[in-house]
C-alpha positions, 0 to 999 in steps of 0.5 A: 500519474502513479499512486503510492498506497498502503493497505492495512489487514483487517484480520492481522497486524500487517501493513502493505505499501505499494505503488500503482497506476490503477489503484482500484484494480490493485486493491481488488487484486490484493483482496481477491488473493491474486497477490501471493505476498498479501494473500495470507493477510486478507481482507484489507482496507485502504488506509493511505494514498498519495499521487505523484507525477512520475514513477521515480518520485513515487518509488522514492516515497514508497521506500520511505513509507516501508521504513518504521518511521514511514509506517508510523506516519501512515498509522498515525502512531 
C-alpha cells in the first residue's frame, strides 16, 4: 500500500505533498531535517493522507494534489 500525504508547515505558509510506503518514518524524516527540500519549513503537521493499492495510482493523485486546485482541496479553501 502507498500513502499520499500532505504536510503543512507550522512556522511558514508552505504545504508539501509526497508519497510513501511508511508514513510515520517519512513524517519523522521531514521534521528532523533529513530532507533538504523541506528543511527550511520545519516543523510540520500532517494535514492529509490517503492510501492507494498501487504506486501508479498514488503518483497520479499526488500530481493532482500538487496543483493549485489540489492544494485547495487539502486546505479546504
